[in-house]
VOZAVO-241502 format. One record per residue (C-alpha): residue number from 1; residue in three letters; x, y, z. Coordinates in steps of 0.1 Angstrom, whole numbers, plus 5000, padded with zeros to 4 digits. Example, Ala and Ser with C-alpha at 12.3 -4.5 7.8 and 13.67 -1.06 7.14 Angstrom:
BEGIN
<r num="1" residu="ala" xx="5123" yy="4955" zz="5078"/>
<r num="2" residu="ser" xx="5137" yy="4989" zz="5071"/>
***
This chain:
BEGIN
<r num="1" residu="met" xx="2524" yy="9744" zz="3748"/>
<r num="2" residu="gln" xx="2535" yy="9733" zz="3782"/>
<r num="3" residu="asn" xx="2565" yy="9709" zz="3788"/>
<r num="4" residu="tyr" xx="2552" yy="9677" zz="3804"/>
<r num="5" residu="glu" xx="2575" yy="9657" zz="3826"/>
<r num="6" residu="phe" xx="2581" yy="9641" zz="3859"/>
<r num="7" residu="thr" xx="2594" yy="9643" zz="3889"/>
<r num="8" residu="lys" xx="2620" yy="9622" zz="3900"/>
<r num="9" residu="glu" xx="2601" yy="9609" zz="3929"/>
<r num="10" residu="glu" xx="2573" yy="9600" zz="3901"/>
<r num="11" residu="leu" xx="2597" yy="9583" zz="3884"/>
<r num="12" residu="ala" xx="2613" yy="9564" zz="3913"/>
<r num="13" residu="lys" xx="2575" yy="9556" zz="3919"/>
<r num="14" residu="ile" xx="2565" yy="9546" zz="3887"/>
<r num="15" residu="asp" xx="2593" yy="9522" zz="3884"/>
<r num="16" residu="lys" xx="2583" yy="9507" zz="3915"/>
<r num="17" residu="ile" xx="2551" yy="9498" zz="3895"/>
<r num="18" residu="ile" xx="2569" yy="9488" zz="3865"/>
<r num="19" residu="ala" xx="2587" yy="9463" zz="3891"/>
<r num="20" residu="lys" xx="2554" yy="9445" zz="3900"/>
<r num="21" residu="tyr" xx="2553" yy="9432" zz="3861"/>
<r num="22" residu="pro" xx="2572" yy="9409" zz="3837"/>
<r num="23" residu="asn" xx="2576" yy="9442" zz="3815"/>
<r num="24" residu="pro" xx="2562" yy="9473" zz="3814"/>
<r num="25" residu="gln" xx="2533" yy="9472" zz="3793"/>
<r num="26" residu="pro" xx="2505" yy="9463" zz="3824"/>
<r num="27" residu="ala" xx="2521" yy="9495" zz="3839"/>
<r num="28" residu="val" xx="2502" yy="9517" zz="3812"/>
<r num="29" residu="met" xx="2473" yy="9522" zz="3831"/>
<r num="30" residu="pro" xx="2483" yy="9532" zz="3868"/>
<r num="31" residu="val" xx="2510" yy="9557" zz="3851"/>
<r num="32" residu="leu" xx="2483" yy="9568" zz="3826"/>
<r num="33" residu="trp" xx="2462" yy="9577" zz="3861"/>
<r num="34" residu="met" xx="2493" yy="9594" zz="3876"/>
<r num="35" residu="ala" xx="2498" yy="9618" zz="3846"/>
<r num="36" residu="gln" xx="2464" yy="9621" zz="3846"/>
<r num="37" residu="glu" xx="2458" yy="9632" zz="3883"/>
<r num="38" residu="lys" xx="2491" yy="9654" zz="3879"/>
<r num="39" residu="phe" xx="2482" yy="9676" zz="3847"/>
<r num="40" residu="gly" xx="2440" yy="9672" zz="3849"/>
<r num="41" residu="his" xx="2450" yy="9653" zz="3815"/>
<r num="42" residu="val" xx="2464" yy="9627" zz="3794"/>
<r num="43" residu="glu" xx="2464" yy="9648" zz="3756"/>
<r num="44" residu="pro" xx="2488" yy="9639" zz="3735"/>
<r num="45" residu="glu" xx="2517" yy="9653" zz="3746"/>
<r num="46" residu="val" xx="2514" yy="9637" zz="3777"/>
<r num="47" residu="gln" xx="2510" yy="9598" zz="3769"/>
<r num="48" residu="gln" xx="2537" yy="9607" zz="3747"/>
<r num="49" residu="leu" xx="2557" yy="9611" zz="3782"/>
<r num="50" residu="val" xx="2540" yy="9575" zz="3793"/>
<r num="51" residu="ala" xx="2552" yy="9561" zz="3766"/>
<r num="52" residu="lys" xx="2587" yy="9570" zz="3760"/>
<r num="53" residu="thr" xx="2591" yy="9565" zz="3802"/>
<r num="54" residu="leu" xx="2578" yy="9533" zz="3802"/>
<r num="55" residu="asp" xx="2599" yy="9526" zz="3766"/>
<r num="56" residu="leu" xx="2567" yy="9514" zz="3753"/>
<r num="57" residu="thr" xx="2555" yy="9527" zz="3718"/>
<r num="58" residu="pro" xx="2533" yy="9553" zz="3717"/>
<r num="59" residu="ala" xx="2502" yy="9535" zz="3699"/>
<r num="60" residu="his" xx="2503" yy="9506" zz="3724"/>
<r num="61" residu="val" xx="2500" yy="9538" zz="3753"/>
<r num="62" residu="tyr" xx="2475" yy="9561" zz="3732"/>
<r num="63" residu="gly" xx="2455" yy="9525" zz="3727"/>
<r num="64" residu="val" xx="2447" yy="9522" zz="3764"/>
<r num="65" residu="ala" xx="2439" yy="9559" zz="3770"/>
<r num="66" residu="ser" xx="2416" yy="9562" zz="3737"/>
<r num="67" residu="phe" xx="2400" yy="9527" zz="3748"/>
<r num="68" residu="tyr" xx="2390" yy="9544" zz="3789"/>
<r num="69" residu="thr" xx="2368" yy="9572" zz="3791"/>
<r num="70" residu="gln" xx="2378" yy="9576" zz="3826"/>
<r num="71" residu="tyr" xx="2412" yy="9595" zz="3809"/>
<r num="72" residu="tyr" xx="2409" yy="9629" zz="3799"/>
<r num="73" residu="lys" xx="2424" yy="9630" zz="3766"/>
<r num="74" residu="glu" xx="2414" yy="9670" zz="3767"/>
<r num="75" residu="lys" xx="2419" yy="9696" zz="3792"/>
<r num="76" residu="lys" xx="2385" yy="9693" zz="3814"/>
<r num="77" residu="gly" xx="2368" yy="9716" zz="3837"/>
<r num="78" residu="lys" xx="2374" yy="9710" zz="3875"/>
<r num="79" residu="tyr" xx="2348" yy="9689" zz="3875"/>
<r num="80" residu="val" xx="2338" yy="9663" zz="3851"/>
<r num="81" residu="leu" xx="2301" yy="9655" zz="3855"/>
<r num="82" residu="asp" xx="2299" yy="9622" zz="3838"/>
<r num="83" residu="val" xx="2257" yy="9609" zz="3832"/>
<r num="84" residu="cys" xx="2261" yy="9573" zz="3825"/>
<r num="85" residu="thr" xx="2231" yy="9572" zz="3795"/>
<r num="86" residu="ser" xx="2231" yy="9533" zz="3789"/>
<r num="87" residu="phe" xx="2196" yy="9516" zz="3788"/>
<r num="88" residu="ser" xx="2198" yy="9508" zz="3822"/>
<r num="89" residu="cys" xx="2197" yy="9549" zz="3832"/>
<r num="90" residu="gln" xx="2182" yy="9560" zz="3796"/>
<r num="91" residu="ala" xx="2155" yy="9536" zz="3808"/>
<r num="92" residu="cys" xx="2150" yy="9556" zz="3842"/>
<r num="93" residu="gly" xx="2155" yy="9594" zz="3826"/>
<r num="94" residu="ala" xx="2188" yy="9595" zz="3821"/>
<r num="95" residu="tyr" xx="2182" yy="9619" zz="3788"/>
<r num="96" residu="asp" xx="2161" yy="9638" zz="3805"/>
<r num="97" residu="thr" xx="2191" yy="9640" zz="3834"/>
<r num="98" residu="leu" xx="2212" yy="9650" zz="3813"/>
<r num="99" residu="his" xx="2195" yy="9677" zz="3790"/>
<r num="100" residu="glu" xx="2186" yy="9699" zz="3827"/>
<r num="101" residu="leu" xx="2225" yy="9694" zz="3837"/>
<r num="102" residu="glu" xx="2234" yy="9708" zz="3807"/>
<r num="103" residu="glu" xx="2208" yy="9736" zz="3807"/>
<r num="104" residu="lys" xx="2218" yy="9745" zz="3844"/>
<r num="105" residu="leu" xx="2252" yy="9748" zz="3834"/>
<r num="106" residu="gly" xx="2245" yy="9761" zz="3801"/>
<r num="107" residu="ile" xx="2264" yy="9738" zz="3784"/>
<r num="108" residu="lys" xx="2260" yy="9707" zz="3759"/>
<r num="109" residu="ala" xx="2279" yy="9677" zz="3770"/>
<r num="110" residu="gly" xx="2312" yy="9676" zz="3759"/>
<r num="111" residu="glu" xx="2320" yy="9713" zz="3768"/>
<r num="112" residu="thr" xx="2338" yy="9727" zz="3797"/>
<r num="113" residu="thr" xx="2328" yy="9762" zz="3818"/>
<r num="114" residu="glu" xx="2340" yy="9793" zz="3804"/>
<r num="115" residu="asp" xx="2351" yy="9795" zz="3842"/>
<r num="116" residu="gly" xx="2364" yy="9762" zz="3838"/>
<r num="117" residu="met" xx="2343" yy="9747" zz="3867"/>
<r num="118" residu="phe" xx="2323" yy="9717" zz="3851"/>
<r num="119" residu="ser" xx="2327" yy="9700" zz="3818"/>
<r num="120" residu="ile" xx="2296" yy="9677" zz="3811"/>
<r num="121" residu="gln" xx="2302" yy="9642" zz="3794"/>
<r num="122" residu="ser" xx="2272" yy="9616" zz="3784"/>
<r num="123" residu="val" xx="2291" yy="9578" zz="3795"/>
<r num="124" residu="glu" xx="2286" yy="9545" zz="3794"/>
<r num="125" residu="cys" xx="2275" yy="9521" zz="3821"/>
<r num="126" residu="leu" xx="2292" yy="9535" zz="3849"/>
<r num="127" residu="gly" xx="2281" yy="9501" zz="3866"/>
<r num="128" residu="ala" xx="2250" yy="9517" zz="3892"/>
<r num="129" residu="cys" xx="2222" yy="9501" zz="3871"/>
<r num="130" residu="gly" xx="2203" yy="9494" zz="3898"/>
<r num="131" residu="tyr" xx="2208" yy="9533" zz="3909"/>
<r num="132" residu="ala" xx="2197" yy="9551" zz="3875"/>
<r num="133" residu="pro" xx="2198" yy="9579" zz="3864"/>
<r num="134" residu="met" xx="2228" yy="9584" zz="3879"/>
<r num="135" residu="met" xx="2266" yy="9607" zz="3877"/>
<r num="136" residu="gln" xx="2299" yy="9602" zz="3882"/>
<r num="137" residu="ile" xx="2321" yy="9630" zz="3900"/>
<r num="138" residu="thr" xx="2359" yy="9631" zz="3884"/>
<r num="139" residu="asn" xx="2363" yy="9598" zz="3881"/>
<r num="140" residu="asp" xx="2349" yy="9599" zz="3922"/>
<r num="141" residu="val" xx="2318" yy="9600" zz="3938"/>
<r num="142" residu="tyr" xx="2286" yy="9585" zz="3922"/>
<r num="143" residu="val" xx="2255" yy="9604" zz="3930"/>
<r num="144" residu="asn" xx="2227" yy="9580" zz="3924"/>
<r num="145" residu="his" xx="2187" yy="9578" zz="3921"/>
<r num="146" residu="leu" xx="2193" yy="9620" zz="3898"/>
<r num="147" residu="thr" xx="2163" yy="9643" zz="3909"/>
<r num="148" residu="ser" xx="2163" yy="9679" zz="3898"/>
<r num="149" residu="glu" xx="2168" yy="9686" zz="3932"/>
<r num="150" residu="lys" xx="2197" yy="9666" zz="3938"/>
<r num="151" residu="leu" xx="2215" yy="9683" zz="3907"/>
<r num="152" residu="asp" xx="2209" yy="9718" zz="3921"/>
<r num="153" residu="lys" xx="2224" yy="9708" zz="3955"/>
<r num="154" residu="val" xx="2252" yy="9685" zz="3940"/>
<r num="155" residu="ile" xx="2259" yy="9720" zz="3915"/>
<r num="156" residu="glu" xx="2254" yy="9743" zz="3948"/>
<r num="157" residu="gly" xx="2277" yy="9719" zz="3966"/>
<r num="158" residu="leu" xx="2305" yy="9717" zz="3935"/>
<r num="159" residu="lys" xx="2309" yy="9758" zz="3935"/>
<r num="160" residu="gln" xx="2318" yy="9759" zz="3968"/>
<r num="161" residu="asp" xx="2342" yy="9731" zz="3968"/>
<r num="162" residu="lys" xx="2320" yy="9704" zz="3984"/>
<r num="163" residu="leu" xx="2315" yy="9670" zz="3971"/>
<r num="164" residu="pro" xx="2283" yy="9651" zz="3979"/>
<r num="165" residu="glu" xx="2288" yy="9630" zz="4007"/>
<r num="166" residu="phe" xx="2286" yy="9590" zz="4000"/>
<r num="167" residu="glu" xx="2250" yy="9581" zz="3997"/>
<r num="168" residu="pro" xx="2248" yy="9543" zz="4010"/>
<r num="169" residu="ile" xx="2221" yy="9524" zz="3990"/>
<r num="170" residu="pro" xx="2208" yy="9499" zz="4009"/>
<r num="171" residu="leu" xx="2209" yy="9458" zz="3985"/>
<r num="172" residu="val" xx="2170" yy="9459" zz="3988"/>
<r num="173" residu="gln" xx="2145" yy="9489" zz="3991"/>
<r num="174" residu="asn" xx="2119" yy="9486" zz="4019"/>
<r num="175" residu="arg" xx="2096" yy="9459" zz="4011"/>
<r num="176" residu="glu" xx="2063" yy="9445" zz="4025"/>
<r num="177" residu="pro" xx="2061" yy="9412" zz="4034"/>
<r num="178" residu="ala" xx="2047" yy="9387" zz="4013"/>
<r num="179" residu="glu" xx="2009" yy="9376" zz="4024"/>
<r num="180" residu="glu" xx="2014" yy="9342" zz="4039"/>
<r num="181" residu="lys" xx="1986" yy="9316" zz="4023"/>
***
């Protein structure tokens, strides 16, 4: 079992976070995020550390961690591929995309590849319905309008530790001008 603890520098940073609020409860989210960035997850032992550090009940920290899919409650792969399967993405083929990704990586949603490189998750709305089907890579980069070719390109890039570049999407797609009456 790993011994989880924060360094003196991290504790000083946490003190600055706590100082922004009238009590430590609102500091749970940024401190959980900080812990996840350090340890790669917020397993129960990490949640205990956060609770102890903030002088809060473990139940409060667990409640926050378990509510948000962005907090990993178990060890994940280096790259976590969150495929949105909410209604808008479903209507645009999200489950086909999810199943294709599972086939390409040889794992199912909720699993991690043997080499520890990839985890796949089926998640609720990521707030990019107009760009469906889409996925998020390790709580960071969005990949929009997924196709089989785009999935191949993303996977090959990640195998070389190259995140996809930001993909600007115009608010209004190219439209033909309205005909004059």
